[in-house]
C-alpha positions in Angstrom: 92.9 175.7 105.2 94.4 175.5 108.8 94.7 179.7 109.0 98.0 181.5 108.0 99.9 183.8 111.0 100.2 187.3 109.6 102.2 187.8 113.1 105.4 188.8 111.1 103.4 190.2 107.9 102.8 193.7 107.2 99.0 193.2 106.2 98.3 196.5 104.4 102.1 196.4 102.4 100.4 192.9 101.4 97.6 194.3 100.0 99.3 196.6 98.2 101.4 194.1 96.6 98.3 192.1 95.5 96.9 195.1 93.7 100.2 195.5 91.7 100.7 191.6 90.9 96.9 192.1 89.8 97.4 195.0 87.9 100.1 193.4 86.2 98.3 190.2 85.1 95.4 192.6 83.6 92.7 192.4 86.3 91.1 195.4 86.4 90.9 195.6 90.3 91.3 193.9 93.3 90.3 194.2 96.8 89.5 193.0 100.0 86.4 190.7 101.7 86.3 189.9 104.9 84.1 186.6 105.5 80.9 188.2 107.1 78.6 189.0 104.4 75.8 191.1 106.2 72.2 190.5 104.8 73.4 187.7 101.7 71.7 184.9 104.2 68.5 185.9 104.6 68.7 187.7 100.7 69.2 184.4 99.3 66.9 182.9 101.6 63.8 184.6 100.8 65.2 184.8 96.9 65.0 181.1 96.8 61.5 180.9 98.9 59.9 182.8 95.4 61.7 180.3 93.5 63.1 182.9 91.6 66.0 180.6 90.7 63.7 178.4 88.5 65.5 175.4 87.4 69.0 176.7 89.0 68.8 173.6 91.3 72.4 174.2 92.8 71.3 177.9 93.9 70.2 175.8 97.1 72.1 172.5 96.8 74.6 173.8 99.2 72.1 175.8 101.6 73.4 178.8 103.7 77.3 177.9 102.6 77.1 179.9 99.7 76.7 182.9 102.1 79.3 181.9 104.7 82.6 181.5 103.3 84.1 180.4 106.3 82.3 177.1 106.1 82.5 176.8 102.1 86.0 176.5 102.5 86.9 176.0 106.2 89.8 178.0 107.6 88.8 181.3 105.0 90.0 184.2 106.7 89.8 186.7 103.7 88.8 186.5 100.3 90.6 188.4 97.8 87.7 189.7 95.3 88.8 190.4 91.2 87.3 192.2 88.1 87.8 191.5 84.8 86.8 193.9 82.1 85.2 192.5 79.1 83.0 194.8 76.6 84.6 194.0 73.0 83.3 197.4 71.9 84.2 201.1 71.9 81.0 202.2 73.7 77.0 200.6 74.2 75.9 202.4 70.8 76.3 199.5 68.9 74.6 197.3 71.5 71.5 199.4 71.2 71.1 199.2 68.0 71.0 195.2 68.0 67.3 195.2 67.2 67.3 197.2 64.6 68.1 194.3 62.5 66.0 192.0 63.6 68.1 189.4 61.1 71.0 189.4 62.9 71.6 187.1 66.0 72.5 188.8 69.1 74.5 187.0 71.4 75.6 188.7 74.5 79.1 190.5 74.4 80.2 188.8 77.5 79.9 185.3 75.1 81.4 186.6 71.9 85.1 185.3 72.9 86.6 182.9 75.0 85.3 181.0 78.2 86.0 183.7 80.9 86.0 181.4 83.4 89.6 179.8 82.0 90.8 183.3 81.1 90.1 184.6 84.3 90.6 181.3 86.6 94.4 181.3 84.6 95.2 184.9 86.5 93.5 184.5 89.3 96.1 181.3 90.1 99.1 183.0 89.4 97.7 185.8 91.8 97.8 183.3 94.4 101.0 181.8 93.8 102.6 185.2 93.6 101.1 185.3 97.2 102.2 182.3 98.1 105.6 183.2 97.0 105.5 186.5 99.3 104.0 184.7 102.7 105.0 181.1 102.4 102.8 177.9 101.6 99.3 179.2 101.8 95.9 177.6 102.1 93.7 179.3 99.4 90.3 178.2 96.9 90.2 180.0 93.4 86.7 180.3 92.3 85.3 181.8 88.9 81.4 181.5 89.1 82.3 177.8 89.7 81.4 176.9 93.2 78.7 178.2 95.8 80.0 182.0 95.7 78.3 184.7 96.1 80.5 186.9 94.3 78.4 189.7 94.0 77.9 190.2 98.1 81.7 189.5 98.0 82.5 192.4 95.2 80.5 194.6 96.9 82.0 193.9 100.4 85.0 194.2 99.1 84.3 197.6 97.5 84.8 196.5 94.0 81.1 198.1 93.3 77.8 198.5 94.8 74.5 195.8 93.6 72.8 197.6 91.1 68.9 197.7 90.5 69.4 195.0 88.2 71.5 193.1 91.1 74.9 193.1 88.7 77.7 194.7 90.4 78.0 198.6 89.4 81.2 200.3 89.3 81.5 204.1 89.1 85.2 203.2 87.0 83.8 200.7 85.2 80.1 200.0 85.0 78.9 196.6 85.0 81.0 195.0 82.3 83.2 192.7 84.0 83.4 189.3 85.4 84.2 188.2 89.1 86.5 185.9 90.7 87.9 185.3 93.7 90.5 183.5 95.4 89.5 182.8 99.6 92.2 182.5 101.7 94.0 181.5 105.0 95.4 185.1 105.8 93.6 187.7 107.8 94.4 190.7 105.1 92.7 193.9 106.1 89.5 194.6 104.7 88.0 197.7 101.9 85.4 199.7 102.7 82.1 198.9 100.8 81.2 201.8 98.3 77.7 203.0 98.8 74.4 202.8 96.4 75.0 204.9 93.6 72.0 204.0 91.7 69.7 207.0 92.9 65.7 207.5 91.5 66.9 205.8 88.7 65.1 202.9 87.2 66.5 202.7 83.7 67.4 199.0 84.0 63.8 197.8 85.4 62.4 200.1 82.5 64.0 198.2 79.8 64.1 194.3 80.5 62.2 192.9 78.1 60.4 190.3 80.0 60.1 192.8 83.1 62.7 189.8 85.1 63.5 192.9 87.6 60.0 192.6 89.5 61.4 195.0 91.8 64.4 197.5 92.2 67.8 194.6 93.8 65.1 191.7 93.6 65.4 189.7 90.1 63.1 186.7 88.9 65.7 184.3 87.1 62.4 182.3 85.4 61.5 185.7 83.4 65.1 186.8 82.9 66.7 186.5 79.1 69.8 185.4 79.9 68.2 182.1 82.3 65.7 181.2 79.1 68.5 181.3 76.7 71.2 179.5 79.1 70.1 177.9 82.4 66.8 176.8 80.8 66.6 173.3 79.9 63.6 173.3 78.5 61.0 174.7 76.3 60.9 178.4 76.7 57.8 179.7 78.4 55.6 180.8 75.4 54.9 183.9 77.4 57.9 185.2 76.8 58.7 184.1 73.6 58.2 187.1 71.3 59.6 189.6 74.0 62.7 187.8 73.4 63.3 188.9 69.9 66.1 187.9 68.2 68.2 187.7 71.5 69.8 183.7 71.2 72.2 183.8 74.0 71.9 186.0 77.4 70.9 189.4 77.3 72.7 193.1 77.6 69.6 195.1 77.7 69.9 196.1 81.3 73.5 196.5 80.8 73.2 199.2 77.5 70.6 201.4 79.2 72.5 202.1 82.4 74.3 205.8 82.7 77.3 204.2 84.8 77.7 202.0 81.8 79.6 205.0 80.6 82.3 204.4 81.8 82.2 200.6 80.7 86.1 200.0 79.9 86.4 198.0 76.7 88.7 195.0 77.2 92.3 194.9 76.6 92.2 190.6 76.7 92.6 189.7 73.0 90.8 185.9 74.3 87.6 187.8 74.5 88.1 189.5 71.3 85.1 188.2 69.3 85.6 184.8 67.0 83.6 182.6 64.6 81.6 186.0 63.6 79.0 186.1 65.9 79.0 190.2 66.1 77.5 190.0 62.7 75.8 186.3 62.4 72.4 186.4 60.8 69.9 184.1 62.8 69.6 182.0 59.5 73.2 181.7 59.2 73.0 180.0 62.5 70.4 178.5 62.5 72.2 175.9 59.2 75.0 174.7 61.7 75.7 170.7 62.3 76.2 169.7 65.6 79.5 168.8 64.1 79.4 172.9 62.9 78.5 173.9 66.2 81.0 171.6 68.7 83.9 172.8 66.9 83.7 176.4 66.2 82.5 176.7 70.1 85.1 174.9 71.4 86.0 177.4 74.6 83.0 179.5 74.1 80.8 179.6 76.9 78.4 178.9 74.3 79.2 175.7 73.8 77.6 174.6 77.5 74.3 175.0 76.2 75.0 172.1 73.5 73.6 172.4 70.0 69.7 171.4 70.7 69.2 174.2 73.4 70.9 176.8 70.6 68.7 175.0 67.7 65.6 176.1 70.1 66.6 179.5 70.6 67.4 180.4 66.9 63.9 179.3 66.2 63.0 181.7 68.4 64.6 184.2 67.1 63.5 183.3 63.9 59.6 183.5 64.8 60.9 186.4 65.4 61.9 188.1 62.2 60.9 189.0 59.4 58.7 187.0 57.1 61.5 185.8 53.9 61.8 183.2 51.8 65.0 182.8 53.6 63.6 182.5 57.6 61.3 180.3 56.2 63.4 177.8 54.2 65.5 177.5 57.7 62.7 176.9 59.8 61.0 174.2 57.0 64.7 172.5 57.4 64.6 171.2 60.5 60.3 170.9 60.9 61.5 167.2 61.9 64.0 167.6 63.6 64.7 164.3 65.4 64.3 166.5 68.7 61.3 167.4 70.8 62.2 170.2 71.7 63.2 171.9 68.5 60.4 170.1 67.1 58.3 172.5 69.2 60.0 176.0 68.7 60.2 175.5 64.9 56.2 175.0 64.9 55.5 177.6 67.0 58.1 179.8 65.2 56.3 178.9 61.6 52.8 179.6 63.5 54.4 183.5 63.6 54.8 183.5 60.1 51.5 182.1 58.6 49.7 184.3 56.5 52.2 186.7 56.7 53.3 188.5 53.1 56.8 187.4 52.2 59.2 190.2 52.9 62.7 188.9 50.4 64.6 192.5 51.6 
């Protein structure tokens, strides 16, 4: 991008229009960030040095470009940041009760519907097109969790919220149950003011984490995080964390469901995020029976699709190892005991060992 002249533009009015267009496109909020991210570079370097990124080598692959928008996309002068709400239920009540039904397979709410990358990217591209219609040819790049972009730092810099102690972005108006996306533009737009931290002395998210992944306020060791272990991590789940995972088979919402600010989380109006494939009520046994063909057909267009059937079975086997001992659970595990994948076999063997010597509970 070469840099777009704003000499003849009323940039304040343009930002007002950008917000209005974002609302028309169903975005929860739109704000403007500058290209300086104070403290982000040092924080990223410390996090990487500590090894908290685990197997996510891509976090280090681009060096400090992640914290330097104008280096990642030369010519960038401002970043249009957007929020899209995804929580599919009226409140957090049902999510807090997930673990009272240990036979259920718990999938993070953000993954119940269509892949958010496609949904949000399409909205942001339409927003970029509207900006270009207003100002003329526009140098821009749209990002939705698809490049070395520090979305949390940019969202905080744009005033969409502040970084909570769980490291997610928090908003007084919408809690933390939203996706973030960005448009890097070659327009010098007036940035919004950052919000102050409203977490105070609260430590609910830290205390609620089943695997103690939030090792200090604002510091997350991804290697311990259930979302990382069930989604990003490709190998065997460390045995030290398997029992704590419980019946969570894709992601984890625990740090969000206990956060007081999520009293204000906004139920999504986005039909693409409505539950599909009965993922809000499916049992571990039911999902473990899916063949690879079932998995591919039912989860096409879902964010779950990218982990593949092998890791899906790994996660479900772990859940079944933590489930009540019933004939159905034991039969399901034994049906995969000789699976072609060593990864699946290992987790099935571990799960069966958890049930060894226990009385059958057919209820």
